[in-house]
mmCIF entry with sequence, helices, sheets and N, C-alpha, C, O atoms, coordinates in Angstrom:
data_MODEL
# 
_entry.id   MODEL 
# 
_entity.id                         1 
_entity.type                       polymer 
_entity.pdbx_number_of_molecules   1 
# 
_entity_poly.entity_id                      1 
_entity_poly.type                           'polypeptide(L)' 
_entity_poly.nstd_linkage                   no 
_entity_poly.nstd_monomer                   no 
_entity_poly.pdbx_seq_one_letter_code       MSKRIPKFKNENEEREFWAAHDSTDYIDWNQAERITLSKLKPSVKKISLRLPESML 
_entity_poly.pdbx_seq_one_letter_code_can   MSKRIPKFKNENEEREFWAAHDSTDYIDWNQAERITLSKLKPSVKKISLRLPESML 
_entity_poly.pdbx_strand_id                 A 
# 
loop_
_entity_poly_seq.entity_id 
_entity_poly_seq.num 
_entity_poly_seq.mon_id 
_entity_poly_seq.hetero 
1 1  MET n 
1 2  SER n 
1 3  LYS n 
1 4  ARG n 
1 5  ILE n 
1 6  PRO n 
1 7  LYS n 
1 8  PHE n 
1 9  LYS n 
1 10 ASN n 
1 11 GLU n 
1 12 ASN n 
1 13 GLU n 
1 14 GLU n 
1 15 ARG n 
1 16 GLU n 
1 17 PHE n 
1 18 TRP n 
1 19 ALA n 
1 20 ALA n 
1 21 HIS n 
1 22 ASP n 
1 23 SER n 
1 24 THR n 
1 25 ASP n 
1 26 TYR n 
1 27 ILE n 
1 28 ASP n 
1 29 TRP n 
1 30 ASN n 
1 31 GLN n 
1 32 ALA n 
1 33 GLU n 
1 34 ARG n 
1 35 ILE n 
1 36 THR n 
1 37 LEU n 
1 38 SER n 
1 39 LYS n 
1 40 LEU n 
1 41 LYS n 
1 42 PRO n 
1 43 SER n 
1 44 VAL n 
1 45 LYS n 
1 46 LYS n 
1 47 ILE n 
1 48 SER n 
1 49 LEU n 
1 50 ARG n 
1 51 LEU n 
1 52 PRO n 
1 53 GLU n 
1 54 SER n 
1 55 MET n 
1 56 LEU n 
# 
_struct_asym.id          A 
_struct_asym.entity_id   1 
# 
loop_
_struct_conf.conf_type_id 
_struct_conf.id 
_struct_conf.pdbx_PDB_helix_id 
_struct_conf.beg_label_comp_id 
_struct_conf.beg_label_asym_id 
_struct_conf.beg_label_seq_id 
_struct_conf.pdbx_beg_PDB_ins_code 
_struct_conf.end_label_comp_id 
_struct_conf.end_label_asym_id 
_struct_conf.end_label_seq_id 
_struct_conf.pdbx_end_PDB_ins_code 
_struct_conf.beg_auth_comp_id 
_struct_conf.beg_auth_asym_id 
_struct_conf.beg_auth_seq_id 
_struct_conf.end_auth_comp_id 
_struct_conf.end_auth_asym_id 
_struct_conf.end_auth_seq_id 
_struct_conf.pdbx_PDB_helix_class 
_struct_conf.details 
_struct_conf.pdbx_PDB_helix_length 
HELX_P HELX_P1 AA1 GLU A 11 ? ALA A 20 ? GLU A 11 ALA A 20 1 ? 10 
HELX_P HELX_P2 AA2 SER A 23 ? ASP A 25 ? SER A 23 ASP A 25 5 ? 3  
HELX_P HELX_P3 AA3 TRP A 29 ? GLN A 31 ? TRP A 29 GLN A 31 5 ? 3  
HELX_P HELX_P4 AA4 GLU A 53 ? MET A 55 ? GLU A 53 MET A 55 5 ? 3  
# 
_struct_conf_type.id          HELX_P 
_struct_conf_type.criteria    ? 
_struct_conf_type.reference   ? 
# 
loop_
_atom_site.group_PDB 
_atom_site.id 
_atom_site.type_symbol 
_atom_site.label_atom_id 
_atom_site.label_alt_id 
_atom_site.label_comp_id 
_atom_site.label_asym_id 
_atom_site.label_entity_id 
_atom_site.label_seq_id 
_atom_site.pdbx_PDB_ins_code 
_atom_site.Cartn_x 
_atom_site.Cartn_y 
_atom_site.Cartn_z 
_atom_site.occupancy 
_atom_site.B_iso_or_equiv 
_atom_site.pdbx_formal_charge 
_atom_site.auth_seq_id 
_atom_site.auth_comp_id 
_atom_site.auth_asym_id 
_atom_site.auth_atom_id 
_atom_site.pdbx_PDB_model_num 
ATOM 1   N N  . MET A 1 1  ? 0.847  -1.196 0.000   1.00 0.00 ? 1  MET A N  1 
ATOM 2   C CA . MET A 1 1  ? 0.000  0.000  0.000   1.00 0.00 ? 1  MET A CA 1 
ATOM 3   C C  . MET A 1 1  ? 0.878  1.240  0.000   1.00 0.00 ? 1  MET A C  1 
ATOM 4   O O  . MET A 1 1  ? 1.823  1.338  0.783   1.00 0.00 ? 1  MET A O  1 
ATOM 5   N N  . SER A 1 2  ? 0.573  2.169  -0.860  1.00 0.00 ? 2  SER A N  1 
ATOM 6   C CA . SER A 1 2  ? 1.338  3.408  -0.946  1.00 0.00 ? 2  SER A CA 1 
ATOM 7   C C  . SER A 1 2  ? 0.989  4.329  0.216   1.00 0.00 ? 2  SER A C  1 
ATOM 8   O O  . SER A 1 2  ? -0.101 4.261  0.782   1.00 0.00 ? 2  SER A O  1 
ATOM 9   N N  . LYS A 1 3  ? 1.937  5.183  0.552   1.00 0.00 ? 3  LYS A N  1 
ATOM 10  C CA . LYS A 1 3  ? 1.689  6.200  1.568   1.00 0.00 ? 3  LYS A CA 1 
ATOM 11  C C  . LYS A 1 3  ? 0.743  7.237  0.997   1.00 0.00 ? 3  LYS A C  1 
ATOM 12  O O  . LYS A 1 3  ? 0.669  7.409  -0.220  1.00 0.00 ? 3  LYS A O  1 
ATOM 13  N N  . ARG A 1 4  ? 0.018  7.932  1.866   1.00 0.00 ? 4  ARG A N  1 
ATOM 14  C CA . ARG A 1 4  ? -0.896 8.985  1.424   1.00 0.00 ? 4  ARG A CA 1 
ATOM 15  C C  . ARG A 1 4  ? -0.119 10.275 1.187   1.00 0.00 ? 4  ARG A C  1 
ATOM 16  O O  . ARG A 1 4  ? 0.754  10.636 1.976   1.00 0.00 ? 4  ARG A O  1 
ATOM 17  N N  . ILE A 1 5  ? -0.441 10.962 0.105   1.00 0.00 ? 5  ILE A N  1 
ATOM 18  C CA . ILE A 1 5  ? 0.174  12.254 -0.193  1.00 0.00 ? 5  ILE A CA 1 
ATOM 19  C C  . ILE A 1 5  ? -0.467 13.285 0.728   1.00 0.00 ? 5  ILE A C  1 
ATOM 20  O O  . ILE A 1 5  ? -1.693 13.389 0.770   1.00 0.00 ? 5  ILE A O  1 
ATOM 21  N N  . PRO A 1 6  ? 0.332  14.047 1.462   1.00 0.00 ? 6  PRO A N  1 
ATOM 22  C CA . PRO A 1 6  ? -0.237 15.035 2.383   1.00 0.00 ? 6  PRO A CA 1 
ATOM 23  C C  . PRO A 1 6  ? -0.871 16.209 1.639   1.00 0.00 ? 6  PRO A C  1 
ATOM 24  O O  . PRO A 1 6  ? -0.585 16.442 0.465   1.00 0.00 ? 6  PRO A O  1 
ATOM 25  N N  . LYS A 1 7  ? -1.735 16.943 2.340   1.00 0.00 ? 7  LYS A N  1 
ATOM 26  C CA . LYS A 1 7  ? -2.311 18.174 1.791   1.00 0.00 ? 7  LYS A CA 1 
ATOM 27  C C  . LYS A 1 7  ? -1.300 19.288 1.995   1.00 0.00 ? 7  LYS A C  1 
ATOM 28  O O  . LYS A 1 7  ? -0.679 19.386 3.054   1.00 0.00 ? 7  LYS A O  1 
ATOM 29  N N  . PHE A 1 8  ? -1.134 20.123 0.988   1.00 0.00 ? 8  PHE A N  1 
ATOM 30  C CA . PHE A 1 8  ? -0.149 21.193 1.051   1.00 0.00 ? 8  PHE A CA 1 
ATOM 31  C C  . PHE A 1 8  ? -0.840 22.545 1.146   1.00 0.00 ? 8  PHE A C  1 
ATOM 32  O O  . PHE A 1 8  ? -1.903 22.748 0.559   1.00 0.00 ? 8  PHE A O  1 
ATOM 33  N N  . LYS A 1 9  ? -0.235 23.469 1.886   1.00 0.00 ? 9  LYS A N  1 
ATOM 34  C CA . LYS A 1 9  ? -0.784 24.815 2.040   1.00 0.00 ? 9  LYS A CA 1 
ATOM 35  C C  . LYS A 1 9  ? -0.549 25.652 0.794   1.00 0.00 ? 9  LYS A C  1 
ATOM 36  O O  . LYS A 1 9  ? -1.366 26.507 0.450   1.00 0.00 ? 9  LYS A O  1 
ATOM 37  N N  . ASN A 1 10 ? 0.579  25.404 0.110   1.00 0.00 ? 10 ASN A N  1 
ATOM 38  C CA . ASN A 1 10 ? 0.911  26.178 -1.086  1.00 0.00 ? 10 ASN A CA 1 
ATOM 39  C C  . ASN A 1 10 ? 1.906  25.387 -1.942  1.00 0.00 ? 10 ASN A C  1 
ATOM 40  O O  . ASN A 1 10 ? 2.366  24.316 -1.545  1.00 0.00 ? 10 ASN A O  1 
ATOM 41  N N  . GLU A 1 11 ? 2.227  25.925 -3.109  1.00 0.00 ? 11 GLU A N  1 
ATOM 42  C CA . GLU A 1 11 ? 3.127  25.229 -4.026  1.00 0.00 ? 11 GLU A CA 1 
ATOM 43  C C  . GLU A 1 11 ? 4.538  25.113 -3.476  1.00 0.00 ? 11 GLU A C  1 
ATOM 44  O O  . GLU A 1 11 ? 5.215  24.117 -3.730  1.00 0.00 ? 11 GLU A O  1 
ATOM 45  N N  . ASN A 1 12 ? 4.996  26.105 -2.731  1.00 0.00 ? 12 ASN A N  1 
ATOM 46  C CA . ASN A 1 12 ? 6.343  26.034 -2.157  1.00 0.00 ? 12 ASN A CA 1 
ATOM 47  C C  . ASN A 1 12 ? 6.463  24.859 -1.193  1.00 0.00 ? 12 ASN A C  1 
ATOM 48  O O  . ASN A 1 12 ? 7.468  24.147 -1.193  1.00 0.00 ? 12 ASN A O  1 
ATOM 49  N N  . GLU A 1 13 ? 5.441  24.661 -0.377  1.00 0.00 ? 13 GLU A N  1 
ATOM 50  C CA . GLU A 1 13 ? 5.450  23.535 0.562   1.00 0.00 ? 13 GLU A CA 1 
ATOM 51  C C  . GLU A 1 13 ? 5.458  22.217 -0.193  1.00 0.00 ? 13 GLU A C  1 
ATOM 52  O O  . GLU A 1 13 ? 6.169  21.288 0.191   1.00 0.00 ? 13 GLU A O  1 
ATOM 53  N N  . GLU A 1 14 ? 4.676  22.124 -1.263  1.00 0.00 ? 14 GLU A N  1 
ATOM 54  C CA . GLU A 1 14 ? 4.644  20.903 -2.071  1.00 0.00 ? 14 GLU A CA 1 
ATOM 55  C C  . GLU A 1 14 ? 5.983  20.662 -2.751  1.00 0.00 ? 14 GLU A C  1 
ATOM 56  O O  . GLU A 1 14 ? 6.463  19.529 -2.794  1.00 0.00 ? 14 GLU A O  1 
ATOM 57  N N  . ARG A 1 15 ? 6.592  21.724 -3.284  1.00 0.00 ? 15 ARG A N  1 
ATOM 58  C CA . ARG A 1 15 ? 7.892  21.620 -3.952  1.00 0.00 ? 15 ARG A CA 1 
ATOM 59  C C  . ARG A 1 15 ? 8.951  21.099 -2.988  1.00 0.00 ? 15 ARG A C  1 
ATOM 60  O O  . ARG A 1 15 ? 9.744  20.228 -3.346  1.00 0.00 ? 15 ARG A O  1 
ATOM 61  N N  . GLU A 1 16 ? 8.965  21.626 -1.774  1.00 0.00 ? 16 GLU A N  1 
ATOM 62  C CA . GLU A 1 16 ? 9.936  21.187 -0.767  1.00 0.00 ? 16 GLU A CA 1 
ATOM 63  C C  . GLU A 1 16 ? 9.708  19.729 -0.384  1.00 0.00 ? 16 GLU A C  1 
ATOM 64  O O  . GLU A 1 16 ? 10.662 18.979 -0.174  1.00 0.00 ? 16 GLU A O  1 
ATOM 65  N N  . PHE A 1 17 ? 8.442  19.331 -0.295  1.00 0.00 ? 17 PHE A N  1 
ATOM 66  C CA . PHE A 1 17 ? 8.119  17.948 0.043   1.00 0.00 ? 17 PHE A CA 1 
ATOM 67  C C  . PHE A 1 17 ? 8.668  16.990 -1.008  1.00 0.00 ? 17 PHE A C  1 
ATOM 68  O O  . PHE A 1 17 ? 9.343  16.016 -0.674  1.00 0.00 ? 17 PHE A O  1 
ATOM 69  N N  . TRP A 1 18 ? 8.374  17.270 -2.298  1.00 0.00 ? 18 TRP A N  1 
ATOM 70  C CA . TRP A 1 18 ? 8.814  16.361 -3.354  1.00 0.00 ? 18 TRP A CA 1 
ATOM 71  C C  . TRP A 1 18 ? 10.315 16.396 -3.563  1.00 0.00 ? 18 TRP A C  1 
ATOM 72  O O  . TRP A 1 18 ? 10.883 15.423 -4.060  1.00 0.00 ? 18 TRP A O  1 
ATOM 73  N N  . ALA A 1 19 ? 10.968 17.473 -3.204  1.00 0.00 ? 19 ALA A N  1 
ATOM 74  C CA . ALA A 1 19 ? 12.427 17.535 -3.289  1.00 0.00 ? 19 ALA A CA 1 
ATOM 75  C C  . ALA A 1 19 ? 13.068 16.613 -2.255  1.00 0.00 ? 19 ALA A C  1 
ATOM 76  O O  . ALA A 1 19 ? 14.196 16.157 -2.440  1.00 0.00 ? 19 ALA A O  1 
ATOM 77  N N  . ALA A 1 20 ? 12.347 16.340 -1.167  1.00 0.00 ? 20 ALA A N  1 
ATOM 78  C CA . ALA A 1 20 ? 12.898 15.535 -0.074  1.00 0.00 ? 20 ALA A CA 1 
ATOM 79  C C  . ALA A 1 20 ? 12.351 14.101 -0.042  1.00 0.00 ? 20 ALA A C  1 
ATOM 80  O O  . ALA A 1 20 ? 12.846 13.279 0.731   1.00 0.00 ? 20 ALA A O  1 
ATOM 81  N N  . HIS A 1 21 ? 11.341 13.784 -0.864  1.00 0.00 ? 21 HIS A N  1 
ATOM 82  C CA . HIS A 1 21 ? 10.712 12.465 -0.828  1.00 0.00 ? 21 HIS A CA 1 
ATOM 83  C C  . HIS A 1 21 ? 10.695 11.835 -2.213  1.00 0.00 ? 21 HIS A C  1 
ATOM 84  O O  . HIS A 1 21 ? 10.675 12.539 -3.223  1.00 0.00 ? 21 HIS A O  1 
ATOM 85  N N  . ASP A 1 22 ? 10.703 10.518 -2.257  1.00 0.00 ? 22 ASP A N  1 
ATOM 86  C CA . ASP A 1 22 ? 10.664 9.765  -3.506  1.00 0.00 ? 22 ASP A CA 1 
ATOM 87  C C  . ASP A 1 22 ? 9.205  9.472  -3.866  1.00 0.00 ? 22 ASP A C  1 
ATOM 88  O O  . ASP A 1 22 ? 8.458  8.939  -3.047  1.00 0.00 ? 22 ASP A O  1 
ATOM 89  N N  . SER A 1 23 ? 8.802  9.819  -5.087  1.00 0.00 ? 23 SER A N  1 
ATOM 90  C CA . SER A 1 23 ? 7.405  9.629  -5.494  1.00 0.00 ? 23 SER A CA 1 
ATOM 91  C C  . SER A 1 23 ? 6.999  8.159  -5.535  1.00 0.00 ? 23 SER A C  1 
ATOM 92  O O  . SER A 1 23 ? 5.811  7.852  -5.436  1.00 0.00 ? 23 SER A O  1 
ATOM 93  N N  . THR A 1 24 ? 7.946  7.252  -5.677  1.00 0.00 ? 24 THR A N  1 
ATOM 94  C CA . THR A 1 24 ? 7.593  5.820  -5.735  1.00 0.00 ? 24 THR A CA 1 
ATOM 95  C C  . THR A 1 24 ? 7.026  5.321  -4.416  1.00 0.00 ? 24 THR A C  1 
ATOM 96  O O  . THR A 1 24 ? 6.381  4.273  -4.384  1.00 0.00 ? 24 THR A O  1 
ATOM 97  N N  . ASP A 1 25 ? 7.255  6.051  -3.320  1.00 0.00 ? 25 ASP A N  1 
ATOM 98  C CA . ASP A 1 25 ? 6.651  5.689  -2.033  1.00 0.00 ? 25 ASP A CA 1 
ATOM 99  C C  . ASP A 1 25 ? 5.184  6.097  -1.974  1.00 0.00 ? 25 ASP A C  1 
ATOM 100 O O  . ASP A 1 25 ? 4.449  5.619  -1.110  1.00 0.00 ? 25 ASP A O  1 
ATOM 101 N N  . TYR A 1 26 ? 4.738  6.983  -2.888  1.00 0.00 ? 26 TYR A N  1 
ATOM 102 C CA . TYR A 1 26 ? 3.404  7.550  -2.830  1.00 0.00 ? 26 TYR A CA 1 
ATOM 103 C C  . TYR A 1 26 ? 2.539  7.248  -4.048  1.00 0.00 ? 26 TYR A C  1 
ATOM 104 O O  . TYR A 1 26 ? 1.312  7.313  -3.970  1.00 0.00 ? 26 TYR A O  1 
ATOM 105 N N  . ILE A 1 27 ? 3.171  6.917  -5.175  1.00 0.00 ? 27 ILE A N  1 
ATOM 106 C CA . ILE A 1 27 ? 2.438  6.701  -6.418  1.00 0.00 ? 27 ILE A CA 1 
ATOM 107 C C  . ILE A 1 27 ? 2.865  5.376  -7.024  1.00 0.00 ? 27 ILE A C  1 
ATOM 108 O O  . ILE A 1 27 ? 4.057  5.080  -7.108  1.00 0.00 ? 27 ILE A O  1 
ATOM 109 N N  . ASP A 1 28 ? 1.891  4.579  -7.445  1.00 0.00 ? 28 ASP A N  1 
ATOM 110 C CA . ASP A 1 28 ? 2.192  3.325  -8.130  1.00 0.00 ? 28 ASP A CA 1 
ATOM 111 C C  . ASP A 1 28 ? 2.317  3.624  -9.619  1.00 0.00 ? 28 ASP A C  1 
ATOM 112 O O  . ASP A 1 28 ? 1.317  3.681  -10.335 1.00 0.00 ? 28 ASP A O  1 
ATOM 113 N N  . TRP A 1 29 ? 3.552  3.815  -10.081 1.00 0.00 ? 29 TRP A N  1 
ATOM 114 C CA . TRP A 1 29 ? 3.777  4.207  -11.467 1.00 0.00 ? 29 TRP A CA 1 
ATOM 115 C C  . TRP A 1 29 ? 3.419  3.100  -12.447 1.00 0.00 ? 29 TRP A C  1 
ATOM 116 O O  . TRP A 1 29 ? 3.302  3.364  -13.643 1.00 0.00 ? 29 TRP A O  1 
ATOM 117 N N  . ASN A 1 30 ? 3.238  1.850  -11.971 1.00 0.00 ? 30 ASN A N  1 
ATOM 118 C CA . ASN A 1 30 ? 2.793  0.765  -12.854 1.00 0.00 ? 30 ASN A CA 1 
ATOM 119 C C  . ASN A 1 30 ? 1.343  0.965  -13.283 1.00 0.00 ? 30 ASN A C  1 
ATOM 120 O O  . ASN A 1 30 ? 0.915  0.414  -14.297 1.00 0.00 ? 30 ASN A O  1 
ATOM 121 N N  . GLN A 1 31 ? 0.593  1.743  -12.525 1.00 0.00 ? 31 GLN A N  1 
ATOM 122 C CA . GLN A 1 31 ? -0.808 2.028  -12.840 1.00 0.00 ? 31 GLN A CA 1 
ATOM 123 C C  . GLN A 1 31 ? -0.956 3.268  -13.727 1.00 0.00 ? 31 GLN A C  1 
ATOM 124 O O  . GLN A 1 31 ? -2.056 3.562  -14.195 1.00 0.00 ? 31 GLN A O  1 
ATOM 125 N N  . ALA A 1 32 ? 0.122  3.985  -13.957 1.00 0.00 ? 32 ALA A N  1 
ATOM 126 C CA . ALA A 1 32 ? 0.065  5.236  -14.720 1.00 0.00 ? 32 ALA A CA 1 
ATOM 127 C C  . ALA A 1 32 ? -0.219 4.965  -16.193 1.00 0.00 ? 32 ALA A C  1 
ATOM 128 O O  . ALA A 1 32 ? 0.159  3.924  -16.730 1.00 0.00 ? 32 ALA A O  1 
ATOM 129 N N  . GLU A 1 33 ? -0.892 5.923  -16.839 1.00 0.00 ? 33 GLU A N  1 
ATOM 130 C CA . GLU A 1 33 ? -1.163 5.841  -18.263 1.00 0.00 ? 33 GLU A CA 1 
ATOM 131 C C  . GLU A 1 33 ? -0.266 6.824  -19.002 1.00 0.00 ? 33 GLU A C  1 
ATOM 132 O O  . GLU A 1 33 ? -0.090 7.960  -18.561 1.00 0.00 ? 33 GLU A O  1 
ATOM 133 N N  . ARG A 1 34 ? 0.297  6.396  -20.118 1.00 0.00 ? 34 ARG A N  1 
ATOM 134 C CA . ARG A 1 34 ? 1.106  7.287  -20.950 1.00 0.00 ? 34 ARG A CA 1 
ATOM 135 C C  . ARG A 1 34 ? 0.162  8.100  -21.825 1.00 0.00 ? 34 ARG A C  1 
ATOM 136 O O  . ARG A 1 34 ? -0.744 7.549  -22.449 1.00 0.00 ? 34 ARG A O  1 
ATOM 137 N N  . ILE A 1 35 ? 0.376  9.406  -21.867 1.00 0.00 ? 35 ILE A N  1 
ATOM 138 C CA . ILE A 1 35 ? -0.438 10.271 -22.712 1.00 0.00 ? 35 ILE A CA 1 
ATOM 139 C C  . ILE A 1 35 ? 0.463  11.034 -23.679 1.00 0.00 ? 35 ILE A C  1 
ATOM 140 O O  . ILE A 1 35 ? 1.663  11.183 -23.449 1.00 0.00 ? 35 ILE A O  1 
ATOM 141 N N  . THR A 1 36 ? -0.134 11.510 -24.756 1.00 0.00 ? 36 THR A N  1 
ATOM 142 C CA . THR A 1 36 ? 0.580  12.323 -25.725 1.00 0.00 ? 36 THR A CA 1 
ATOM 143 C C  . THR A 1 36 ? -0.079 13.692 -25.767 1.00 0.00 ? 36 THR A C  1 
ATOM 144 O O  . THR A 1 36 ? -1.291 13.802 -25.949 1.00 0.00 ? 36 THR A O  1 
ATOM 145 N N  . LEU A 1 37 ? 0.720  14.727 -25.599 1.00 0.00 ? 37 LEU A N  1 
ATOM 146 C CA . LEU A 1 37 ? 0.225  16.088 -25.673 1.00 0.00 ? 37 LEU A CA 1 
ATOM 147 C C  . LEU A 1 37 ? 0.469  16.577 -27.101 1.00 0.00 ? 37 LEU A C  1 
ATOM 148 O O  . LEU A 1 37 ? 1.434  17.291 -27.373 1.00 0.00 ? 37 LEU A O  1 
ATOM 149 N N  . SER A 1 38 ? -0.418 16.181 -27.996 1.00 0.00 ? 38 SER A N  1 
ATOM 150 C CA . SER A 1 38 ? -0.196 16.405 -29.428 1.00 0.00 ? 38 SER A CA 1 
ATOM 151 C C  . SER A 1 38 ? -0.235 17.877 -29.827 1.00 0.00 ? 38 SER A C  1 
ATOM 152 O O  . SER A 1 38 ? 0.374  18.251 -30.829 1.00 0.00 ? 38 SER A O  1 
ATOM 153 N N  . LYS A 1 39 ? -0.927 18.713 -29.077 1.00 0.00 ? 39 LYS A N  1 
ATOM 154 C CA . LYS A 1 39 ? -1.033 20.121 -29.457 1.00 0.00 ? 39 LYS A CA 1 
ATOM 155 C C  . LYS A 1 39 ? 0.014  20.996 -28.770 1.00 0.00 ? 39 LYS A C  1 
ATOM 156 O O  . LYS A 1 39 ? 0.017  22.216 -28.934 1.00 0.00 ? 39 LYS A O  1 
ATOM 157 N N  . LEU A 1 40 ? 0.884  20.377 -28.016 1.00 0.00 ? 40 LEU A N  1 
ATOM 158 C CA . LEU A 1 40 ? 1.928  21.115 -27.317 1.00 0.00 ? 40 LEU A CA 1 
ATOM 159 C C  . LEU A 1 40 ? 3.066  21.396 -28.286 1.00 0.00 ? 40 LEU A C  1 
ATOM 160 O O  . LEU A 1 40 ? 3.643  20.475 -28.866 1.00 0.00 ? 40 LEU A O  1 
ATOM 161 N N  . LYS A 1 41 ? 3.381  22.661 -28.456 1.00 0.00 ? 41 LYS A N  1 
ATOM 162 C CA . LYS A 1 41 ? 4.440  23.051 -29.390 1.00 0.00 ? 41 LYS A CA 1 
ATOM 163 C C  . LYS A 1 41 ? 5.557  23.731 -28.604 1.00 0.00 ? 41 LYS A C  1 
ATOM 164 O O  . LYS A 1 41 ? 5.291  24.588 -27.761 1.00 0.00 ? 41 LYS A O  1 
ATOM 165 N N  . PRO A 1 42 ? 6.790  23.356 -28.873 1.00 0.00 ? 42 PRO A N  1 
ATOM 166 C CA . PRO A 1 42 ? 7.895  24.023 -28.177 1.00 0.00 ? 42 PRO A CA 1 
ATOM 167 C C  . PRO A 1 42 ? 8.022  25.465 -28.656 1.00 0.00 ? 42 PRO A C  1 
ATOM 168 O O  . PRO A 1 42 ? 7.849  25.761 -29.838 1.00 0.00 ? 42 PRO A O  1 
ATOM 169 N N  . SER A 1 43 ? 8.323  26.338 -27.733 1.00 0.00 ? 43 SER A N  1 
ATOM 170 C CA . SER A 1 43 ? 8.540  27.734 -28.125 1.00 0.00 ? 43 SER A CA 1 
ATOM 171 C C  . SER A 1 43 ? 10.001 27.897 -28.520 1.00 0.00 ? 43 SER A C  1 
ATOM 172 O O  . SER A 1 43 ? 10.906 27.419 -27.837 1.00 0.00 ? 43 SER A O  1 
ATOM 173 N N  . VAL A 1 44 ? 10.206 28.576 -29.627 1.00 0.00 ? 44 VAL A N  1 
ATOM 174 C CA . VAL A 1 44 ? 11.545 28.769 -30.161 1.00 0.00 ? 44 VAL A CA 1 
ATOM 175 C C  . VAL A 1 44 ? 11.732 30.247 -30.458 1.00 0.00 ? 44 VAL A C  1 
ATOM 176 O O  . VAL A 1 44 ? 10.852 30.893 -31.026 1.00 0.00 ? 44 VAL A O  1 
ATOM 177 N N  . LYS A 1 45 ? 12.864 30.765 -30.077 1.00 0.00 ? 45 LYS A N  1 
ATOM 178 C CA . LYS A 1 45 ? 13.187 32.145 -30.378 1.00 0.00 ? 45 LYS A CA 1 
ATOM 179 C C  . LYS A 1 45 ? 14.651 32.206 -30.779 1.00 0.00 ? 45 LYS A C  1 
ATOM 180 O O  . LYS A 1 45 ? 15.517 31.697 -30.067 1.00 0.00 ? 45 LYS A O  1 
ATOM 181 N N  . LYS A 1 46 ? 14.925 32.821 -31.905 1.00 0.00 ? 46 LYS A N  1 
ATOM 182 C CA . LYS A 1 46 ? 16.297 32.956 -32.377 1.00 0.00 ? 46 LYS A CA 1 
ATOM 183 C C  . LYS A 1 46 ? 16.967 34.099 -31.634 1.00 0.00 ? 46 LYS A C  1 
ATOM 184 O O  . LYS A 1 46 ? 16.369 35.148 -31.395 1.00 0.00 ? 46 LYS A O  1 
ATOM 185 N N  . ILE A 1 47 ? 18.212 33.869 -31.280 1.00 0.00 ? 47 ILE A N  1 
ATOM 186 C CA . ILE A 1 47 ? 19.009 34.927 -30.671 1.00 0.00 ? 47 ILE A CA 1 
ATOM 187 C C  . ILE A 1 47 ? 20.386 34.935 -31.323 1.00 0.00 ? 47 ILE A C  1 
ATOM 188 O O  . ILE A 1 47 ? 20.825 33.942 -31.903 1.00 0.00 ? 47 ILE A O  1 
ATOM 189 N N  . SER A 1 48 ? 21.042 36.057 -31.213 1.00 0.00 ? 48 SER A N  1 
ATOM 190 C CA . SER A 1 48 ? 22.403 36.175 -31.701 1.00 0.00 ? 48 SER A CA 1 
ATOM 191 C C  . SER A 1 48 ? 23.285 36.385 -30.476 1.00 0.00 ? 48 SER A C  1 
ATOM 192 O O  . SER A 1 48 ? 22.981 37.209 -29.614 1.00 0.00 ? 48 SER A O  1 
ATOM 193 N N  . LEU A 1 49 ? 24.372 35.637 -30.409 1.00 0.00 ? 49 LEU A N  1 
ATOM 194 C CA . LEU A 1 49 ? 25.230 35.686 -29.233 1.00 0.00 ? 49 LEU A CA 1 
ATOM 195 C C  . LEU A 1 49 ? 26.681 35.764 -29.689 1.00 0.00 ? 49 LEU A C  1 
ATOM 196 O O  . LEU A 1 49 ? 27.140 34.934 -30.475 1.00 0.00 ? 49 LEU A O  1 
ATOM 197 N N  . ARG A 1 50 ? 27.380 36.740 -29.203 1.00 0.00 ? 50 ARG A N  1 
ATOM 198 C CA . ARG A 1 50 ? 28.801 36.890 -29.542 1.00 0.00 ? 50 ARG A CA 1 
ATOM 199 C C  . ARG A 1 50 ? 29.645 36.482 -28.336 1.00 0.00 ? 50 ARG A C  1 
ATOM 200 O O  . ARG A 1 50 ? 29.458 36.976 -27.225 1.00 0.00 ? 50 ARG A O  1 
ATOM 201 N N  . LEU A 1 51 ? 30.574 35.571 -28.590 1.00 0.00 ? 51 LEU A N  1 
ATOM 202 C CA . LEU A 1 51 ? 31.468 35.090 -27.533 1.00 0.00 ? 51 LEU A CA 1 
ATOM 203 C C  . LEU A 1 51 ? 32.901 35.213 -28.006 1.00 0.00 ? 51 LEU A C  1 
ATOM 204 O O  . LEU A 1 51 ? 33.182 35.101 -29.199 1.00 0.00 ? 51 LEU A O  1 
ATOM 205 N N  . PRO A 1 52 ? 33.798 35.443 -27.079 1.00 0.00 ? 52 PRO A N  1 
ATOM 206 C CA . PRO A 1 52 ? 35.217 35.401 -27.448 1.00 0.00 ? 52 PRO A CA 1 
ATOM 207 C C  . PRO A 1 52 ? 35.579 33.992 -27.919 1.00 0.00 ? 52 PRO A C  1 
ATOM 208 O O  . PRO A 1 52 ? 35.035 33.012 -27.410 1.00 0.00 ? 52 PRO A O  1 
ATOM 209 N N  . GLU A 1 53 ? 36.481 33.885 -28.870 1.00 0.00 ? 53 GLU A N  1 
ATOM 210 C CA . GLU A 1 53 ? 36.871 32.566 -29.391 1.00 0.00 ? 53 GLU A CA 1 
ATOM 211 C C  . GLU A 1 53 ? 37.386 31.657 -28.286 1.00 0.00 ? 53 GLU A C  1 
ATOM 212 O O  . GLU A 1 53 ? 37.221 30.440 -28.367 1.00 0.00 ? 53 GLU A O  1 
ATOM 213 N N  . SER A 1 54 ? 37.995 32.211 -27.275 1.00 0.00 ? 54 SER A N  1 
ATOM 214 C CA . SER A 1 54 ? 38.531 31.387 -26.181 1.00 0.00 ? 54 SER A CA 1 
ATOM 215 C C  . SER A 1 54 ? 37.425 30.658 -25.407 1.00 0.00 ? 54 SER A C  1 
ATOM 216 O O  . SER A 1 54 ? 37.692 29.653 -24.749 1.00 0.00 ? 54 SER A O  1 
ATOM 217 N N  . MET A 1 55 ? 36.199 31.154 -25.481 1.00 0.00 ? 55 MET A N  1 
ATOM 218 C CA . MET A 1 55 ? 35.076 30.520 -24.774 1.00 0.00 ? 55 MET A CA 1 
ATOM 219 C C  . MET A 1 55 ? 34.424 29.419 -25.597 1.00 0.00 ? 55 MET A C  1 
ATOM 220 O O  . MET A 1 55 ? 33.645 28.635 -25.055 1.00 0.00 ? 55 MET A O  1 
ATOM 221 N N  . LEU A 1 56 ? 34.720 29.339 -26.883 1.00 0.00 ? 56 LEU A N  1 
ATOM 222 C CA . LEU A 1 56 ? 34.102 28.333 -27.747 1.00 0.00 ? 56 LEU A CA 1 
ATOM 223 C C  . LEU A 1 56 ? 34.779 26.997 -27.642 1.00 0.00 ? 56 LEU A C  1 
ATOM 224 O O  . LEU A 1 56 ? 34.373 26.046 -28.309 1.00 0.00 ? 56 LEU A O  1 
# 
């Protein structure tokens, strides 16, 4: 039996919890369903960057 996920007061509290705990103790990943986010498009923006040759 998996442990129960606690109720969180805010996102910061939840973030700190998951940073310190392993999700496999709380979620049965064998029961998870794989989904495809077909309409999700990566955002791309071109930039120009000049670096000294020594940094390349």
